[in-house]
C-alpha positions, 0 to 999 in steps of 0.5 A: 845311360852310357859311360866312357873313360876320360883321363882319371875319370869314368864319365857317365852320360845320358843315351843322347850324348853329343859332346861334353860341351852340349850334354850333361855328364857326371865324372866319377874317379876311376879309383872310387868304388863306383868307378871300379864297378863301372870299369869292371862290369858296367852300369848294371854293377852299380848299386841302385842308390848310385844309379839313382844319384847319377841319373838325378845329377844328369837330369839336374844338369840337363835342366829337367829337374828343379 
């Protein structure tokens, strides 16, 4: 997974990200706990629960999970 800032959100995507029209993405408010953790130290600073939740949402949006 990778991330970037888009306005007031930190956007988390899968590594094969193309663009927001073609690729799944999860938008996390920059001022949230997870958003601040991402901005300060990256994905490795998120809790395992947050990482799993984001990954599951990306997989669902990609159509890889029922």
